[in-house]
Structures are given as C-alpha cells and as structure tokens.
C-alpha positions as CSV (number, residue, x, y, z in Angstrom):
1,M,100.8,153.7,5.4
2,S,102.8,156.8,6.2
3,H,102.0,158.7,3.0
4,P,98.3,159.7,2.9
5,D,98.3,160.8,-0.8
6,L,99.8,157.3,-1.8
7,F,97.0,155.7,0.2
8,V,94.2,158.0,-1.3
9,V,95.5,157.1,-5.0
10,S,95.6,153.4,-4.0
11,I,91.9,153.7,-2.8
12,L,90.8,155.4,-6.0
13,R,92.6,153.0,-8.1
14,A,90.9,150.1,-6.3
15,L,87.4,151.6,-6.8
16,V,88.0,152.0,-10.4
17,E,89.0,148.4,-10.7
18,V,85.9,147.4,-9.1
19,A,83.9,149.6,-11.4
20,L,85.8,148.1,-14.5
21,L,85.4,144.4,-13.4
22,S,81.6,145.2,-12.5
23,L,81.2,146.5,-16.2
24,L,82.8,143.5,-17.6
25,G,80.7,141.2,-15.5
26,Q,77.5,143.0,-16.3
27,G,78.4,142.8,-20.1
28,A,79.3,139.0,-20.0
29,V,75.9,138.3,-17.9
30,A,74.1,140.5,-20.7
31,L,75.5,138.3,-23.5
32,L,74.7,134.9,-21.7
33,A,71.2,135.8,-20.5
34,G,70.1,137.7,-23.5
35,A,66.6,139.3,-23.6
36,R,65.7,138.0,-20.2
37,R,68.8,139.8,-18.7
38,A,66.4,142.4,-16.8
39,S,65.1,139.5,-14.5
40,N,68.5,137.9,-13.9
41,P,69.6,138.7,-10.1
42,I,73.3,138.7,-11.1
43,Y,72.6,141.2,-13.8
44,R,70.7,143.5,-11.4
45,L,73.4,143.3,-8.9
46,F,75.9,144.4,-11.4
47,E,73.3,147.3,-12.4
48,V,73.5,148.6,-8.8
49,V,77.3,148.5,-8.6
50,T,77.7,150.3,-12.0
51,R,75.0,152.8,-11.6
52,P,77.1,155.4,-10.1
53,V,79.8,155.2,-12.7
54,L,77.3,155.3,-15.6
55,G,75.6,158.3,-13.9
56,V,79.1,160.1,-13.9
57,C,79.8,159.1,-17.5
58,R,76.3,160.4,-18.5
59,R,76.9,163.9,-17.0
60,L,80.4,163.9,-18.7
61,T,79.2,162.7,-22.2
62,P,77.2,164.9,-24.6
63,K,73.6,164.0,-25.3
64,V,74.8,162.7,-28.5
65,V,75.9,159.5,-26.9
66,I,72.6,157.2,-26.8
67,D,72.0,155.4,-23.5
68,R,72.9,151.8,-25.2
69,H,76.5,153.0,-25.8
70,L,77.0,154.4,-22.4
71,P,78.5,151.2,-20.8
72,F,81.1,151.2,-23.4
73,V,82.0,154.8,-23.1
74,A,82.0,154.2,-19.2
75,F,84.3,151.2,-19.6
76,F,86.8,153.2,-21.9
77,L,86.7,156.4,-19.6
78,S,87.4,154.2,-16.4
79,F,90.1,152.2,-18.0
80,W,91.9,155.4,-19.0
81,L,91.3,156.8,-15.4
82,W,92.9,153.5,-14.2
83,I,95.8,154.0,-16.1
84,V,96.2,157.8,-15.3
85,L,95.9,156.6,-11.6
86,A,98.7,153.9,-11.9
87,Y,100.9,156.6,-13.4
88,V,100.3,159.3,-10.5
89,K,100.8,156.2,-8.1
90,R,104.0,155.5,-9.7
91,M,105.2,159.2,-9.6
92,L,104.2,159.5,-5.9
93,C,106.4,156.3,-5.4
94,E,109.2,158.0,-6.9
95,L,108.5,161.2,-5.1
96,H,108.7,159.7,-1.8
97,G,111.6,157.3,-2.7
98,L,109.7,154.1,-2.3
99,S,111.1,151.1,-4.4
100,A,108.3,148.7,-3.5
101,C,105.0,150.1,-4.9
C-alpha cells in the first residue's frame, strides 16, 4: 500500500472490529453460561481480549458509570469509533483519488 495514512486507519479499524466482536462474544457466552461464566475458559479468553478496551473506557468515563455497565459503554464507544474510522477511511480514499477502498 503506497498510502501509509490509509494503512494506519485500516489497521485501527480492524483492531476496533476485533474489540467489538470480542465484546459481543463475551456477552453471548455470559448469557449462555450464567452464574458459572467465571469458570468458563472461553469467557476468560474474551476477558483477556477485552481487558484493554474496558480499561480505556474506564479511564474515559466518569466514576458514576458502575463496572457492571462498563461493557455496554465500551461497546457503544467502540461502535462509534468504528463508524468514525470508516468515515475517515472514506475521506482518505477520496483525497488520494482511490475508487476501490
């Protein structure tokens, strides 16, 4: 790729997609496993993947947001970040004159 700014935006968007899908997977496993989700190895794997996202969201949100609601906030913040990155990618494609982005 000859446009490094477009490459960086694509990488950031892919990382946000991984975080979004991991948050969705963690929520689905939590619904299925119920109270025993802490001992579920798949749920623990999703916890490892989503821990950085939840940490960033904890720093960004006020202390009024309780920890139980933090995954929902992280999902919606990540979703809007993904939308913004899609818009930035589209603008960079138009700026560089690329039609197939």
